[in-house]
N, CA, C, O and CB atoms as a CASP TS submission, in Angstrom:
PFRMAT TS
TARGET T0000
AUTHOR 0000-0000-0000
METHOD Language model
MODEL 1
PARENT N/A
ATOM      1  N   UNK     1     -20.941  17.155 -14.681  1.00  0.00           N
ATOM      2  CA  UNK     1     -20.354  17.282 -13.365  1.00  0.00           C
ATOM      3  C   UNK     1     -20.667  16.051 -12.509  1.00  0.00           C
ATOM      4  O   UNK     1     -19.788  15.519 -11.832  1.00  0.00           O
ATOM      5  CB  UNK     1     -20.860  18.553 -12.682  1.00  0.00           C
ATOM      6  N   UNK     2     -21.908  15.610 -12.544  1.00  0.00           N
ATOM      7  CA  UNK     2     -22.335  14.472 -11.741  1.00  0.00           C
ATOM      8  C   UNK     2     -21.597  13.203 -12.172  1.00  0.00           C
ATOM      9  O   UNK     2     -21.160  12.422 -11.327  1.00  0.00           O
ATOM     10  CB  UNK     2     -23.857  14.274 -11.855  1.00  0.00           C
ATOM     11  N   UNK     3     -21.458  12.994 -13.493  1.00  0.00           N
ATOM     12  CA  UNK     3     -20.775  11.780 -13.965  1.00  0.00           C
ATOM     13  C   UNK     3     -19.293  11.819 -13.612  1.00  0.00           C
ATOM     14  O   UNK     3     -18.695  10.776 -13.346  1.00  0.00           O
ATOM     15  CB  UNK     3     -20.949  11.618 -15.488  1.00  0.00           C
ATOM     16  N   UNK     4     -18.689  13.015 -13.605  1.00  0.00           N
ATOM     17  CA  UNK     4     -17.275  13.121 -13.187  1.00  0.00           C
ATOM     18  C   UNK     4     -17.122  12.745 -11.732  1.00  0.00           C
ATOM     19  O   UNK     4     -16.154  12.080 -11.364  1.00  0.00           O
ATOM     20  CB  UNK     4     -16.735  14.546 -13.417  1.00  0.00           C
ATOM     21  N   UNK     5     -18.057  13.158 -10.899  1.00  0.00           N
ATOM     22  CA  UNK     5     -18.016  12.819  -9.475  1.00  0.00           C
ATOM     23  C   UNK     5     -18.194  11.316  -9.288  1.00  0.00           C
ATOM     24  O   UNK     5     -17.520  10.713  -8.453  1.00  0.00           O
ATOM     25  CB  UNK     5     -19.107  13.592  -8.695  1.00  0.00           C
ATOM     26  N   UNK     6     -19.087  10.712 -10.050  1.00  0.00           N
ATOM     27  CA  UNK     6     -19.298   9.260  -9.961  1.00  0.00           C
ATOM     28  C   UNK     6     -18.058   8.502 -10.388  1.00  0.00           C
ATOM     29  O   UNK     6     -17.701   7.508  -9.755  1.00  0.00           O
ATOM     30  CB  UNK     6     -20.489   8.833 -10.822  1.00  0.00           C
ATOM     31  N   UNK     7     -17.391   8.942 -11.443  1.00  0.00           N
ATOM     32  CA  UNK     7     -16.147   8.293 -11.887  1.00  0.00           C
ATOM     33  C   UNK     7     -15.058   8.446 -10.832  1.00  0.00           C
ATOM     34  O   UNK     7     -14.308   7.507 -10.565  1.00  0.00           O
ATOM     35  CB  UNK     7     -15.669   8.889 -13.233  1.00  0.00           C
ATOM     36  N   UNK     8     -14.974   9.629 -10.235  1.00  0.00           N
ATOM     37  CA  UNK     8     -13.969   9.852  -9.194  1.00  0.00           C
ATOM     38  C   UNK     8     -14.227   8.943  -7.981  1.00  0.00           C
ATOM     39  O   UNK     8     -13.287   8.359  -7.440  1.00  0.00           O
ATOM     40  CB  UNK     8     -13.968  11.336  -8.760  1.00  0.00           C
ATOM     41  N   UNK     9     -15.454   8.823  -7.564  1.00  0.00           N
ATOM     42  CA  UNK     9     -15.790   7.946  -6.433  1.00  0.00           C
ATOM     43  C   UNK     9     -15.435   6.500  -6.750  1.00  0.00           C
ATOM     44  O   UNK     9     -14.891   5.784  -5.909  1.00  0.00           O
ATOM     45  CB  UNK     9     -17.289   8.057  -6.083  1.00  0.00           C
ATOM     46  N   UNK    10     -15.751   6.077  -7.976  1.00  0.00           N
ATOM     47  CA  UNK    10     -15.441   4.708  -8.378  1.00  0.00           C
ATOM     48  C   UNK    10     -13.919   4.464  -8.328  1.00  0.00           C
ATOM     49  O   UNK    10     -13.475   3.419  -7.850  1.00  0.00           O
ATOM     50  CB  UNK    10     -15.992   4.428  -9.803  1.00  0.00           C
ATOM     51  N   UNK    11     -13.143   5.404  -8.808  1.00  0.00           N
ATOM     52  CA  UNK    11     -11.694   5.283  -8.799  1.00  0.00           C
ATOM     53  C   UNK    11     -11.165   5.201  -7.369  1.00  0.00           C
ATOM     54  O   UNK    11     -10.315   4.363  -7.068  1.00  0.00           O
ATOM     55  CB  UNK    11     -11.056   6.462  -9.535  1.00  0.00           C
ATOM     56  N   UNK    12     -11.661   6.063  -6.492  1.00  0.00           N
ATOM     57  CA  UNK    12     -11.244   6.051  -5.106  1.00  0.00           C
ATOM     58  C   UNK    12     -11.597   4.708  -4.473  1.00  0.00           C
ATOM     59  O   UNK    12     -10.763   4.099  -3.803  1.00  0.00           O
ATOM     60  CB  UNK    12     -11.898   7.209  -4.332  1.00  0.00           C
ATOM     61  N   UNK    13     -12.824   4.247  -4.680  1.00  0.00           N
ATOM     62  CA  UNK    13     -13.257   2.963  -4.111  1.00  0.00           C
ATOM     63  C   UNK    13     -12.364   1.815  -4.572  1.00  0.00           C
ATOM     64  O   UNK    13     -12.091   0.894  -3.802  1.00  0.00           O
ATOM     65  CB  UNK    13     -14.713   2.675  -4.495  1.00  0.00           C
ATOM     66  N   UNK    14     -11.910   1.863  -5.818  1.00  0.00           N
ATOM     67  CA  UNK    14     -11.055   0.796  -6.348  1.00  0.00           C
ATOM     68  C   UNK    14      -9.636   0.831  -5.755  1.00  0.00           C
ATOM     69  O   UNK    14      -8.950  -0.190  -5.725  1.00  0.00           O
ATOM     70  CB  UNK    14     -10.978   0.905  -7.869  1.00  0.00           C
ATOM     71  N   UNK    15      -9.208   1.993  -5.292  1.00  0.00           N
ATOM     72  CA  UNK    15      -7.825   2.134  -4.832  1.00  0.00           C
ATOM     73  C   UNK    15      -7.655   2.181  -3.338  1.00  0.00           C
ATOM     74  O   UNK    15      -6.535   2.034  -2.849  1.00  0.00           O
ATOM     75  CB  UNK    15      -7.242   3.349  -5.402  1.00  0.00           C
ATOM     76  N   UNK    16      -8.718   2.378  -2.595  1.00  0.00           N
ATOM     77  CA  UNK    16      -8.619   2.427  -1.130  1.00  0.00           C
ATOM     78  C   UNK    16      -8.407   1.027  -0.613  1.00  0.00           C
ATOM     79  O   UNK    16      -9.062   0.098  -1.086  1.00  0.00           O
ATOM     80  CB  UNK    16      -9.888   3.060  -0.490  1.00  0.00           C
ATOM     81  N   UNK    17      -7.495   0.837   0.362  1.00  0.00           N
ATOM     82  CA  UNK    17      -7.259  -0.500   0.896  1.00  0.00           C
ATOM     83  C   UNK    17      -8.528  -1.130   1.462  1.00  0.00           C
ATOM     84  O   UNK    17      -9.408  -0.443   1.981  1.00  0.00           O
ATOM     85  CB  UNK    17      -6.193  -0.446   1.970  1.00  0.00           C
ATOM     86  N   UNK    18      -8.597  -2.414   1.352  1.00  0.00           N
ATOM     87  CA  UNK    18      -9.725  -3.155   1.924  1.00  0.00           C
ATOM     88  C   UNK    18      -9.772  -2.962   3.428  1.00  0.00           C
ATOM     89  O   UNK    18      -8.744  -2.761   4.075  1.00  0.00           O
ATOM     90  CB  UNK    18      -9.626  -4.652   1.583  1.00  0.00           C
ATOM     91  N   UNK    19     -10.973  -3.025   3.974  1.00  0.00           N
ATOM     92  CA  UNK    19     -11.145  -2.898   5.416  1.00  0.00           C
ATOM     93  C   UNK    19     -10.299  -3.940   6.144  1.00  0.00           C
ATOM     94  O   UNK    19      -9.753  -3.664   7.213  1.00  0.00           O
ATOM     95  CB  UNK    19     -12.629  -3.047   5.799  1.00  0.00           C
ATOM     96  N   UNK    20     -10.192  -5.141   5.562  1.00  0.00           N
ATOM     97  CA  UNK    20      -9.441  -6.212   6.197  1.00  0.00           C
ATOM     98  C   UNK    20      -7.987  -5.811   6.410  1.00  0.00           C
ATOM     99  O   UNK    20      -7.370  -6.226   7.391  1.00  0.00           O
ATOM    100  CB  UNK    20      -9.518  -7.482   5.360  1.00  0.00           C
ATOM    101  N   UNK    21      -7.435  -5.011   5.508  1.00  0.00           N
ATOM    102  CA  UNK    21      -6.057  -4.560   5.673  1.00  0.00           C
ATOM    103  C   UNK    21      -5.941  -3.658   6.882  1.00  0.00           C
ATOM    104  O   UNK    21      -4.950  -3.727   7.610  1.00  0.00           O
ATOM    105  CB  UNK    21      -5.568  -3.833   4.420  1.00  0.00           C
ATOM    106  N   UNK    22      -6.935  -2.809   7.114  1.00  0.00           N
ATOM    107  CA  UNK    22      -6.921  -1.939   8.273  1.00  0.00           C
ATOM    108  C   UNK    22      -7.040  -2.756   9.556  1.00  0.00           C
ATOM    109  O   UNK    22      -6.383  -2.451  10.552  1.00  0.00           O
ATOM    110  CB  UNK    22      -8.052  -0.911   8.183  1.00  0.00           C
ATOM    111  N   UNK    23      -7.866  -3.781   9.533  1.00  0.00           N
ATOM    112  CA  UNK    23      -8.012  -4.657  10.692  1.00  0.00           C
ATOM    113  C   UNK    23      -6.712  -5.381  10.956  1.00  0.00           C
ATOM    114  O   UNK    23      -6.296  -5.503  12.108  1.00  0.00           O
ATOM    115  CB  UNK    23      -9.153  -5.664  10.483  1.00  0.00           C
ATOM    116  N   UNK    24      -6.052  -5.871   9.896  1.00  0.00           N
ATOM    117  CA  UNK    24      -4.792  -6.570  10.074  1.00  0.00           C
ATOM    118  C   UNK    24      -3.723  -5.636  10.667  1.00  0.00           C
ATOM    119  O   UNK    24      -2.975  -6.047  11.554  1.00  0.00           O
ATOM    120  CB  UNK    24      -4.315  -7.147   8.732  1.00  0.00           C
ATOM    121  N   UNK    25      -3.645  -4.401  10.195  1.00  0.00           N
ATOM    122  CA  UNK    25      -2.698  -3.460  10.742  1.00  0.00           C
ATOM    123  C   UNK    25      -3.000  -3.177  12.215  1.00  0.00           C
ATOM    124  O   UNK    25      -2.085  -3.052  13.028  1.00  0.00           O
ATOM    125  CB  UNK    25      -2.713  -2.169   9.936  1.00  0.00           C
ATOM    126  N   UNK    26      -4.285  -3.076  12.553  1.00  0.00           N
ATOM    127  CA  UNK    26      -4.659  -2.881  13.949  1.00  0.00           C
ATOM    128  C   UNK    26      -4.250  -4.048  14.810  1.00  0.00           C
ATOM    129  O   UNK    26      -3.829  -3.865  15.952  1.00  0.00           O
ATOM    130  CB  UNK    26      -6.141  -2.659  14.069  1.00  0.00           C
ATOM    131  N   UNK    27      -4.370  -5.256  14.271  1.00  0.00           N
ATOM    132  CA  UNK    27      -4.003  -6.455  15.031  1.00  0.00           C
ATOM    133  C   UNK    27      -2.491  -6.531  15.300  1.00  0.00           C
ATOM    134  O   UNK    27      -2.060  -7.157  16.268  1.00  0.00           O
ATOM    135  CB  UNK    27      -4.457  -7.707  14.277  1.00  0.00           C
ATOM    136  N   UNK    28      -1.699  -5.896  14.444  1.00  0.00           N
ATOM    137  CA  UNK    28      -0.251  -5.899  14.642  1.00  0.00           C
ATOM    138  C   UNK    28       0.137  -5.113  15.896  1.00  0.00           C
ATOM    139  O   UNK    28       1.159  -5.390  16.525  1.00  0.00           O
ATOM    140  CB  UNK    28       0.456  -5.313  13.413  1.00  0.00           C
ATOM    141  N   UNK    29      -0.684  -4.140  16.245  1.00  0.00           N
ATOM    142  CA  UNK    29      -0.337  -3.302  17.401  1.00  0.00           C
ATOM    143  C   UNK    29       0.722  -2.289  17.034  1.00  0.00           C
ATOM    144  O   UNK    29       1.287  -2.332  15.941  1.00  0.00           O
ATOM    145  CB  UNK    29       0.150  -4.162  18.568  1.00  0.00           C
ATOM    146  N   UNK    30       0.989  -1.381  17.948  1.00  0.00           N
ATOM    147  CA  UNK    30       1.962  -0.327  17.712  1.00  0.00           C
ATOM    148  C   UNK    30       3.355  -0.867  17.424  1.00  0.00           C
ATOM    149  O   UNK    30       4.004  -0.433  16.472  1.00  0.00           O
ATOM    150  CB  UNK    30       2.012   0.592  18.894  1.00  0.00           C
ATOM    151  N   UNK    31       3.818  -1.807  18.235  1.00  0.00           N
ATOM    152  CA  UNK    31       5.159  -2.366  18.028  1.00  0.00           C
ATOM    153  C   UNK    31       5.258  -3.135  16.716  1.00  0.00           C
ATOM    154  O   UNK    31       6.266  -3.049  16.015  1.00  0.00           O
ATOM    155  CB  UNK    31       5.533  -3.281  19.189  1.00  0.00           C
ATOM    156  N   UNK    32       4.219  -3.880  16.387  1.00  0.00           N
ATOM    157  CA  UNK    32       4.226  -4.651  15.142  1.00  0.00           C
ATOM    158  C   UNK    32       4.245  -3.738  13.920  1.00  0.00           C
ATOM    159  O   UNK    32       4.965  -3.993  12.955  1.00  0.00           O
ATOM    160  CB  UNK    32       3.007  -5.575  15.083  1.00  0.00           C
ATOM    161  N   UNK    33       3.446  -2.671  13.971  1.00  0.00           N
ATOM    162  CA  UNK    33       3.455  -1.713  12.845  1.00  0.00           C
ATOM    163  C   UNK    33       4.810  -1.029  12.717  1.00  0.00           C
ATOM    164  O   UNK    33       5.314  -0.823  11.613  1.00  0.00           O
ATOM    165  CB  UNK    33       2.350  -0.650  13.027  1.00  0.00           C
ATOM    166  N   UNK    34       5.393  -0.679  13.869  1.00  0.00           N
ATOM    167  CA  UNK    34       6.712  -0.051  13.851  1.00  0.00           C
ATOM    168  C   UNK    34       7.753  -0.995  13.246  1.00  0.00           C
ATOM    169  O   UNK    34       8.577  -0.575  12.433  1.00  0.00           O
ATOM    170  CB  UNK    34       7.130   0.361  15.274  1.00  0.00           C
ATOM    171  N   UNK    35       7.714  -2.263  13.643  1.00  0.00           N
ATOM    172  CA  UNK    35       8.651  -3.242  13.100  1.00  0.00           C
ATOM    173  C   UNK    35       8.463  -3.411  11.577  1.00  0.00           C
ATOM    174  O   UNK    35       9.436  -3.524  10.832  1.00  0.00           O
ATOM    175  CB  UNK    35       8.469  -4.600  13.816  1.00  0.00           C
ATOM    176  N   UNK    36       7.205  -3.424  11.136  1.00  0.00           N
ATOM    177  CA  UNK    36       6.909  -3.560   9.710  1.00  0.00           C
ATOM    178  C   UNK    36       7.469  -2.373   8.942  1.00  0.00           C
ATOM    179  O   UNK    36       8.113  -2.548   7.908  1.00  0.00           O
ATOM    180  CB  UNK    36       5.390  -3.682   9.475  1.00  0.00           C
ATOM    181  N   UNK    37       7.227  -1.172   9.437  1.00  0.00           N
ATOM    182  CA  UNK    37       7.724   0.032   8.773  1.00  0.00           C
ATOM    183  C   UNK    37       9.261   0.038   8.769  1.00  0.00           C
ATOM    184  O   UNK    37       9.885   0.358   7.758  1.00  0.00           O
ATOM    185  CB  UNK    37       7.176   1.305   9.475  1.00  0.00           C
ATOM    186  N   UNK    38       9.858  -0.320   9.909  1.00  0.00           N
ATOM    187  CA  UNK    38      11.335  -0.358   9.965  1.00  0.00           C
ATOM    188  C   UNK    38      11.905  -1.350   8.972  1.00  0.00           C
ATOM    189  O   UNK    38      12.913  -1.064   8.326  1.00  0.00           O
ATOM    190  CB  UNK    38      11.811  -0.715  11.373  1.00  0.00           C
ATOM    191  N   UNK    39      11.273  -2.526   8.836  1.00  0.00           N
ATOM    192  CA  UNK    39      11.738  -3.531   7.886  1.00  0.00           C
ATOM    193  C   UNK    39      11.599  -3.015   6.452  1.00  0.00           C
ATOM    194  O   UNK    39      12.488  -3.224   5.626  1.00  0.00           O
ATOM    195  CB  UNK    39      10.951  -4.846   8.063  1.00  0.00           C
ATOM    196  N   UNK    40      10.492  -2.348   6.161  1.00  0.00           N
ATOM    197  CA  UNK    40      10.274  -1.820   4.826  1.00  0.00           C
ATOM    198  C   UNK    40      11.312  -0.742   4.490  1.00  0.00           C
ATOM    199  O   UNK    40      11.941  -0.783   3.433  1.00  0.00           O
ATOM    200  CB  UNK    40       8.853  -1.252   4.706  1.00  0.00           C
ATOM    201  N   UNK    41      11.480   0.215   5.400  1.00  0.00           N
ATOM    202  CA  UNK    41      12.443   1.303   5.164  1.00  0.00           C
ATOM    203  C   UNK    41      13.849   0.763   5.024  1.00  0.00           C
ATOM    204  O   UNK    41      14.594   1.214   4.154  1.00  0.00           O
ATOM    205  CB  UNK    41      12.393   2.326   6.300  1.00  0.00           C
ATOM    206  N   UNK    42      14.230  -0.182   5.850  1.00  0.00           N
ATOM    207  CA  UNK    42      15.551  -0.774   5.771  1.00  0.00           C
ATOM    208  C   UNK    42      15.783  -1.447   4.424  1.00  0.00           C
ATOM    209  O   UNK    42      16.826  -1.255   3.798  1.00  0.00           O
ATOM    210  CB  UNK    42      15.743  -1.773   6.892  1.00  0.00           C
ATOM    211  N   UNK    43      14.803  -2.241   3.979  1.00  0.00           N
ATOM    212  CA  UNK    43      14.924  -2.925   2.698  1.00  0.00           C
ATOM    213  C   UNK    43      14.963  -1.895   1.551  1.00  0.00           C
ATOM    214  O   UNK    43      15.719  -2.063   0.595  1.00  0.00           O
ATOM    215  CB  UNK    43      13.747  -3.922   2.503  1.00  0.00           C
ATOM    216  N   UNK    44      14.167  -0.858   1.648  1.00  0.00           N
ATOM    217  CA  UNK    44      14.147   0.186   0.615  1.00  0.00           C
ATOM    218  C   UNK    44      15.506   0.868   0.526  1.00  0.00           C
ATOM    219  O   UNK    44      16.038   1.062  -0.567  1.00  0.00           O
ATOM    220  CB  UNK    44      13.045   1.230   0.911  1.00  0.00           C
ATOM    221  N   UNK    45      16.063   1.229   1.669  1.00  0.00           N
ATOM    222  CA  UNK    45      17.358   1.937   1.695  1.00  0.00           C
ATOM    223  C   UNK    45      18.489   1.059   1.153  1.00  0.00           C
ATOM    224  O   UNK    45      19.441   1.572   0.564  1.00  0.00           O
ATOM    225  CB  UNK    45      17.692   2.387   3.132  1.00  0.00           C
ATOM    226  N   UNK    46      18.392  -0.256   1.348  1.00  0.00           N
ATOM    227  CA  UNK    46      19.405  -1.184   0.850  1.00  0.00           C
ATOM    228  C   UNK    46      19.147  -1.585  -0.600  1.00  0.00           C
ATOM    229  O   UNK    46      19.954  -2.281  -1.215  1.00  0.00           O
ATOM    230  CB  UNK    46      19.452  -2.424   1.727  1.00  0.00           C
ATOM    231  N   UNK    47      18.014  -1.138  -1.135  1.00  0.00           N
ATOM    232  CA  UNK    47      17.577  -1.551  -2.488  1.00  0.00           C
ATOM    233  C   UNK    47      17.474  -3.074  -2.561  1.00  0.00           C
ATOM    234  O   UNK    47      17.831  -3.683  -3.569  1.00  0.00           O
ATOM    235  CB  UNK    47      18.568  -1.023  -3.581  1.00  0.00           C
ATOM    236  N   UNK    48      16.978  -3.686  -1.470  1.00  0.00           N
ATOM    237  CA  UNK    48      16.848  -5.124  -1.365  1.00  0.00           C
ATOM    238  C   UNK    48      15.461  -5.549  -1.854  1.00  0.00           C
ATOM    239  O   UNK    48      14.507  -5.626  -1.081  1.00  0.00           O
ATOM    240  CB  UNK    48      17.089  -5.589   0.090  1.00  0.00           C
ATOM    241  N   UNK    49      15.380  -5.821  -3.150  1.00  0.00           N
ATOM    242  CA  UNK    49      14.092  -6.136  -3.767  1.00  0.00           C
ATOM    243  C   UNK    49      13.482  -7.403  -3.166  1.00  0.00           C
ATOM    244  O   UNK    49      12.274  -7.451  -2.931  1.00  0.00           O
ATOM    245  CB  UNK    49      14.256  -6.300  -5.283  1.00  0.00           C
ATOM    246  N   UNK    50      14.279  -8.404  -2.920  1.00  0.00           N
ATOM    247  CA  UNK    50      13.757  -9.662  -2.340  1.00  0.00           C
ATOM    248  C   UNK    50      13.124  -9.410  -0.966  1.00  0.00           C
ATOM    249  O   UNK    50      12.056  -9.947  -0.670  1.00  0.00           O
ATOM    250  CB  UNK    50      14.896 -10.717  -2.213  1.00  0.00           C
ATOM    251  N   UNK    51      13.765  -8.613  -0.143  1.00  0.00           N
ATOM    252  CA  UNK    51      13.213  -8.300   1.174  1.00  0.00           C
ATOM    253  C   UNK    51      11.915  -7.510   1.043  1.00  0.00           C
ATOM    254  O   UNK    51      10.972  -7.735   1.802  1.00  0.00           O
ATOM    255  CB  UNK    51      14.233  -7.512   2.012  1.00  0.00           C
ATOM    256  N   UNK    52      11.863  -6.585   0.084  1.00  0.00           N
ATOM    257  CA  UNK    52      10.643  -5.841  -0.141  1.00  0.00           C
ATOM    258  C   UNK    52       9.503  -6.750  -0.568  1.00  0.00           C
ATOM    259  O   UNK    52       8.378  -6.618  -0.085  1.00  0.00           O
ATOM    260  CB  UNK    52      10.871  -4.773  -1.178  1.00  0.00           C
ATOM    261  N   UNK    53       9.796  -7.669  -1.473  1.00  0.00           N
ATOM    262  CA  UNK    53       8.765  -8.604  -1.954  1.00  0.00           C
ATOM    263  C   UNK    53       8.232  -9.472  -0.831  1.00  0.00           C
ATOM    264  O   UNK    53       7.044  -9.795  -0.811  1.00  0.00           O
ATOM    265  CB  UNK    53       9.322  -9.491  -3.065  1.00  0.00           C
ATOM    266  N   UNK    54       9.078  -9.850   0.093  1.00  0.00           N
ATOM    267  CA  UNK    54       8.633 -10.678   1.224  1.00  0.00           C
ATOM    268  C   UNK    54       7.656  -9.922   2.117  1.00  0.00           C
ATOM    269  O   UNK    54       6.835 -10.542   2.792  1.00  0.00           O
ATOM    270  CB  UNK    54       9.837 -11.147   2.050  1.00  0.00           C
ATOM    271  N   UNK    55       7.731  -8.600   2.132  1.00  0.00           N
ATOM    272  CA  UNK    55       6.851  -7.788   2.978  1.00  0.00           C
ATOM    273  C   UNK    55       5.514  -7.496   2.317  1.00  0.00           C
ATOM    274  O   UNK    55       4.577  -7.075   2.996  1.00  0.00           O
ATOM    275  CB  UNK    55       7.532  -6.485   3.333  1.00  0.00           C
ATOM    276  N   UNK    56       5.400  -7.706   1.013  1.00  0.00           N
ATOM    277  CA  UNK    56       4.198  -7.342   0.269  1.00  0.00           C
ATOM    278  C   UNK    56       3.296  -8.522   0.026  1.00  0.00           C
ATOM    279  O   UNK    56       3.758  -9.655  -0.111  1.00  0.00           O
ATOM    280  CB  UNK    56       4.567  -6.718  -1.040  1.00  0.00           C
ATOM    281  N   UNK    57       2.002  -8.255  -0.028  1.00  0.00           N
ATOM    282  CA  UNK    57       1.049  -9.285  -0.403  1.00  0.00           C
ATOM    283  C   UNK    57       0.992  -9.397  -1.930  1.00  0.00           C
ATOM    284  O   UNK    57       1.512  -8.540  -2.645  1.00  0.00           O
ATOM    285  CB  UNK    57      -0.353  -8.975   0.181  1.00  0.00           C
ATOM    286  N   UNK    58       0.359 -10.454  -2.411  1.00  0.00           N
ATOM    287  CA  UNK    58       0.284 -10.683  -3.856  1.00  0.00           C
ATOM    288  C   UNK    58      -0.511  -9.584  -4.562  1.00  0.00           C
ATOM    289  O   UNK    58      -0.294  -9.325  -5.745  1.00  0.00           O
ATOM    290  CB  UNK    58      -0.348 -12.046  -4.142  1.00  0.00           C
ATOM    291  N   UNK    59      -1.440  -8.932  -3.833  1.00  0.00           N
ATOM    292  CA  UNK    59      -2.265  -7.913  -4.453  1.00  0.00           C
ATOM    293  C   UNK    59      -1.784  -6.486  -4.113  1.00  0.00           C
ATOM    294  O   UNK    59      -2.572  -5.541  -4.128  1.00  0.00           O
ATOM    295  CB  UNK    59      -3.711  -8.096  -4.018  1.00  0.00           C
ATOM    296  N   UNK    60      -0.500  -6.347  -3.812  1.00  0.00           N
ATOM    297  CA  UNK    60       0.056  -5.038  -3.431  1.00  0.00           C
ATOM    298  C   UNK    60      -0.058  -4.050  -4.586  1.00  0.00           C
ATOM    299  O   UNK    60       0.035  -4.423  -5.756  1.00  0.00           O
ATOM    300  CB  UNK    60       1.535  -5.178  -2.996  1.00  0.00           C
ATOM    301  N   UNK    61      -0.260  -2.786  -4.236  1.00  0.00           N
ATOM    302  CA  UNK    61      -0.295  -1.701  -5.195  1.00  0.00           C
ATOM    303  C   UNK    61       0.641  -0.605  -4.695  1.00  0.00           C
ATOM    304  O   UNK    61       0.730  -0.352  -3.493  1.00  0.00           O
ATOM    305  CB  UNK    61      -1.749  -1.164  -5.395  1.00  0.00           C
ATOM    306  N   UNK    62       1.336   0.042  -5.625  1.00  0.00           N
ATOM    307  CA  UNK    62       2.309   1.061  -5.224  1.00  0.00           C
ATOM    308  C   UNK    62       2.299   2.180  -6.234  1.00  0.00           C
ATOM    309  O   UNK    62       2.301   1.938  -7.441  1.00  0.00           O
ATOM    310  CB  UNK    62       3.728   0.464  -5.092  1.00  0.00           C
ATOM    311  N   UNK    63       2.288   3.413  -5.741  1.00  0.00           N
ATOM    312  CA  UNK    63       2.436   4.571  -6.595  1.00  0.00           C
ATOM    313  C   UNK    63       3.294   5.583  -5.840  1.00  0.00           C
ATOM    314  O   UNK    63       3.318   5.598  -4.610  1.00  0.00           O
ATOM    315  CB  UNK    63       1.045   5.174  -6.996  1.00  0.00           C
ATOM    316  N   UNK    64       3.987   6.415  -6.586  1.00  0.00           N
ATOM    317  CA  UNK    64       4.841   7.424  -5.961  1.00  0.00           C
ATOM    318  C   UNK    64       4.592   8.765  -6.616  1.00  0.00           C
ATOM    319  O   UNK    64       5.341   9.169  -7.505  1.00  0.00           O
ATOM    320  CB  UNK    64       6.335   7.037  -6.066  1.00  0.00           C
ATOM    321  N   UNK    65       3.526   9.478  -6.182  1.00  0.00           N
ATOM    322  CA  UNK    65       3.257  10.795  -6.749  1.00  0.00           C
ATOM    323  C   UNK    65       4.464  11.712  -6.568  1.00  0.00           C
ATOM    324  O   UNK    65       5.132  11.620  -5.539  1.00  0.00           O
ATOM    325  CB  UNK    65       2.009  11.418  -6.098  1.00  0.00           C
ATOM    326  N   UNK    66       4.757  12.545  -7.472  1.00  0.00           N
ATOM    327  CA  UNK    66       3.963  12.940  -8.646  1.00  0.00           C
ATOM    328  C   UNK    66       4.249  12.093  -9.886  1.00  0.00           C
ATOM    329  O   UNK    66       3.743  12.410 -10.963  1.00  0.00           O
ATOM    330  CB  UNK    66       4.222  14.392  -8.968  1.00  0.00           C
ATOM    331  N   UNK    67       5.034  11.040  -9.770  1.00  0.00           N
ATOM    332  CA  UNK    67       5.288  10.196 -10.934  1.00  0.00           C
ATOM    333  C   UNK    67       4.005   9.514 -11.375  1.00  0.00           C
ATOM    334  O   UNK    67       3.213   9.106 -10.526  1.00  0.00           O
ATOM    335  CB  UNK    67       6.372   9.150 -10.625  1.00  0.00           C
ATOM    336  N   UNK    68       3.775   9.378 -12.671  1.00  0.00           N
ATOM    337  CA  UNK    68       2.531   8.790 -13.159  1.00  0.00           C
ATOM    338  C   UNK    68       2.503   7.262 -13.077  1.00  0.00           C
ATOM    339  O   UNK    68       1.513   6.652 -13.482  1.00  0.00           O
ATOM    340  CB  UNK    68       2.301   9.214 -14.580  1.00  0.00           C
ATOM    341  N   UNK    69       3.536   6.644 -12.578  1.00  0.00           N
ATOM    342  CA  UNK    69       3.635   5.172 -12.543  1.00  0.00           C
ATOM    343  C   UNK    69       2.712   4.599 -11.477  1.00  0.00           C
ATOM    344  O   UNK    69       2.531   5.186 -10.410  1.00  0.00           O
ATOM    345  CB  UNK    69       5.093   4.725 -12.276  1.00  0.00           C
ATOM    346  N   UNK    70       2.138   3.453 -11.782  1.00  0.00           N
ATOM    347  CA  UNK    70       1.259   2.722 -10.861  1.00  0.00           C
ATOM    348  C   UNK    70       1.628   1.261 -10.975  1.00  0.00           C
ATOM    349  O   UNK    70       1.522   0.685 -12.058  1.00  0.00           O
ATOM    350  CB  UNK    70      -0.273   2.957 -11.182  1.00  0.00           C
ATOM    351  N   UNK    71       2.055   0.649  -9.896  1.00  0.00           N
ATOM    352  CA  UNK    71       2.493  -0.761  -9.924  1.00  0.00           C
ATOM    353  C   UNK    71       1.472  -1.611  -9.144  1.00  0.00           C
ATOM    354  O   UNK    71       1.002  -1.227  -8.074  1.00  0.00           O
ATOM    355  CB  UNK    71       3.949  -0.920  -9.306  1.00  0.00           C
ATOM    356  N   UNK    72       1.155  -2.756  -9.711  1.00  0.00           N
ATOM    357  CA  UNK    72       0.181  -3.638  -9.084  1.00  0.00           C
ATOM    358  C   UNK    72       0.652  -5.073  -9.244  1.00  0.00           C
ATOM    359  O   UNK    72       1.136  -5.471 -10.303  1.00  0.00           O
ATOM    360  CB  UNK    72      -1.233  -3.445  -9.697  1.00  0.00           C
ATOM    361  N   UNK    73       0.500  -5.860  -8.148  1.00  0.00           N
ATOM    362  CA  UNK    73       0.818  -7.278  -8.205  1.00  0.00           C
ATOM    363  C   UNK    73       2.195  -7.632  -7.754  1.00  0.00           C
ATOM    364  O   UNK    73       2.565  -8.806  -7.763  1.00  0.00           O
ATOM    365  CB  UNK    73       0.639  -7.764  -9.553  1.00  0.00           C
TER
END
């Protein structure tokens, strides 16, 4: 039981965004975050892969539960 908990904590720690990302989102402010989300949703709805890539950092990670796929990079 203890080792399962340790493995779970390690997995969570590896997948939780860096603190710097939270700081960066805070620096954007409410309007900046709204603009970022609007740009992402718009690109997603248009299936505009190039626009989506421009919004992501090189170390981006994406998953869409319940699908087992995990995308990184």
